[in-house]
Structures are given as structure tokens and as C-alpha cells.
DOROTI-878182 format. One line per field, with one value per residue (C-alpha): residue number from 0; y, x, z; residue in one letter. Coordinates in steps of 0.1 Angstrom, whole numbers. Example, Ala and Ser with C-alpha at 12.3 -4.5 7.8 and 13.67 -1.06 7.14 Angstrom:
residues 2
num (0  1)
py (-45  -11)
px (123  137)
pz (78  71)
residuo (A  S)
END
This chain:
residues 174
num (0  1  2  3  4  5  6  7  8  9  10  11  12  13  14  15  16  17  18  19  20  21  22  23  24  25  26  27  28  29  30  31  32  33  34  35  36  37  38  39  40  41  42  43  44  45  46  47  48  49  50  51  52  53  54  55  56  57  58  59  60  61  62  63  64  65  66  67  68  69  70  71  72  73  74  75  76  77  78  79  80  81  82  83  84  85  86  87  88  89  90  91  92  93  94  95  96  97  98  99  100  101  102  103  104  105  106  107  108  109  110  111  112  113  114  115  116  117  118  119  120  121  122  123  124  125  126  127  128  129  130  131  132  133  134  135  136  137  138  139  140  141  142  143  144  145  146  147  148  149  150  151  152  153  154  155  156  157  158  159  160  161  162  163  164  165  166  167  168  169  170  171  172  173)
py (-529  -549  -537  -501  -504  -519  -490  -466  -482  -482  -445  -436  -457  -438  -404  -416  -424  -390  -364  -332  -304  -326  -315  -341  -340  -320  -303  -266  -239  -240  -210  -180  -175  -146  -167  -194  -170  -155  -189  -196  -193  -164  -182  -183  -218  -233  -242  -205  -191  -163  -154  -147  -113  -107  -119  -95  -67  -72  -74  -110  -121  -149  -171  -175  -209  -225  -232  -252  -267  -254  -241  -240  -215  -234  -226  -250  -279  -271  -260  -227  -214  -223  -203  -208  -190  -183  -172  -155  -162  -136  -108  -122  -118  -139  -137  -151  -166  -171  -193  -192  -227  -228  -246  -215  -190  -208  -202  -165  -134  -111  -117  -98  -113  -105  -119  -113  -126  -129  -125  -145  -125  -89  -100  -85  -89  -75  -69  -74  -66  -65  -69  -58  -71  -91  -123  -137  -167  -156  -132  -123  -102  -77  -88  -90  -86  -114  -140  -138  -142  -170  -166  -180  -168  -158  -152  -141  -143  -129  -139  -110  -107  -125  -108  -135  -133  -168  -173  -198  -199  -220  -237  -216  -215  -203)
px (-152  -150  -113  -126  -152  -128  -103  -130  -141  -106  -101  -136  -125  -92  -111  -134  -104  -89  -116  -117  -98  -73  -37  -12  24  46  14  12  40  53  42  64  85  61  31  45  56  20  6  30  19  28  26  59  73  100  119  119  96  109  74  62  48  78  103  88  86  126  129  140  141  116  140  161  167  187  223  244  232  208  222  205  201  198  189  200  203  169  167  147  155  167  193  196  214  197  209  193  209  188  196  229  225  226  201  199  167  158  128  118  104  68  79  98  72  47  66  81  61  89  125  150  159  184  195  226  252  285  312  345  361  352  354  319  281  260  224  218  183  173  138  137  108  90  71  69  86  100  129  148  179  184  201  240  261  284  282  319  328  327  297  273  240  240  211  206  178  177  148  133  147  179  213  225  223  220  234  236  248  247  277  304  298  326)
pz (-193  -161  -155  -160  -133  -108  -116  -110  -79  -65  -72  -58  -25  -23  -24  4  26  21  30  8  24  42  44  39  51  28  11  9  20  55  76  78  110  118  115  137  164  166  174  202  238  257  289  311  316  338  305  293  268  247  236  271  281  304  278  252  278  281  242  241  205  199  182  215  227  257  253  277  310  336  369  403  431  464  500  527  502  486  448  447  413  380  359  321  292  261  228  198  164  147  172  181  218  251  278  314  324  361  371  409  418  430  463  471  461  482  514  505  502  487  476  454  422  395  362  340  316  327  302  311  282  295  333  340  342  311  306  342  356  393  408  444  466  439  441  404  389  355  352  320  316  289  259  260  227  240  212  207  243  268  290  315  328  364  388  423  449  484  503  524  558  548  548  524  487  470  434  406  371  341  325  307  269  244)
residuo (M  R  S  R  M  F  A  T  A  A  V  A  A  A  F  V  M  V  P  A  G  S  A  L  A  G  S  G  P  A  P  A  P  S  E  R  A  S  S  Q  S  T  A  P  T  P  E  G  N  P  S  S  K  K  A  Q  A  M  D  V  C  E  D  A  H  Q  I  G  T  T  G  Y  I  K  Q  G  G  E  T  I  A  S  V  K  Q  F  Y  S  P  E  C  K  E  N  Y  S  Y  V  W  V  W  Q  S  F  T  D  K  Q  D  D  Y  D  V  S  A  G  V  Y  S  Y  T  Q  D  K  Q  L  G  T  V  T  W  P  K  D  N  G  Q  E  Y  W  S  E  G  A  A  T  V  D  D  C  T  A  A  V  G  T  L  R  P  A  G  S  A  T  T  L  S  G  Q  S  D  K  R  C)
END
């Protein structure tokens, strides 16, 4: 009898430690990809967010992720923008992503920006989009069906009043 009371007390103590309605690791089904995507932020980020409003306006697939290393656009030795290449396994497309740094946007009112995917295999840019006289930070190219090509993301930025267009690119990916 005494051992039964001890066992009952131990089980009751265990239930007190785990509140009702608690989910434990591994319990329950994993959320479907569509449910995960809906809970993601739509805010733009320096890292690149395929769920952002601008990315979705350019039809960037939400599973896109960065491949390769980041390239930079510089003006007089100062970094003013980042250039990244993204790849979507679901859509089988590459994208260019340009993020203009806050330190530059604080000093410039307007600038021209472009983002595109350069195919070394085809020796041309694809998916290129240009924004003249803009002042944002986040820029996505259109998707480029270049997954079988060697590619790099390319970006350009021309400050208002300058005759020089500055450019940068990510590393070459094959």
C-alpha cells in the first residue's frame, strides 16, 4: 500500500511539472510549408527576405535562399550597397538582391538602381529590373531560369547628379 501511494504521488508530481496543454518537442505534426510562410515577417532585411512585400511583388518564391558570398557596391572606398544571389529550389530560379545601406540613403535623396542575374553560360544579364530616381533600400530582380548556368547576382547604383554608375556582384556560382 505504501509503495502504491509513493508511485501515485510521483505520477501526480510529474503531471504538476508538465502543465496541461503543453507541447513537447516532437509532439504533434510539423506545420505545413504554407502555414510556416504565413507566419513569416514581410519586413525587408539587409539579409534578404523572400517574404517581403517587394519580393512578393517581384514574384520571388518564398523558399529562395542566398547562395554564394555577398558582393558590395562601393563609392570612394565606402560600402553603399550589398549584392546577393538567391536560389529557389521550388521555382528553379535565381534572383539578384540589392540592399542599399542606410548610411548611403541618409545622404542621398534619389538614385538609380538595377538588379539582375548574369549568366556566364549565356554571356548576358537576365531578369534585370531598373528603378530610376528611387530612394528605397530593397531591390529584387525578376526570376531567371538559370539554375543550369554559371551565374552571379549583379547590381548597379547611380547617385543623382553623378555620371558614374557604380556596380557590384556576388561570386560566380556553377
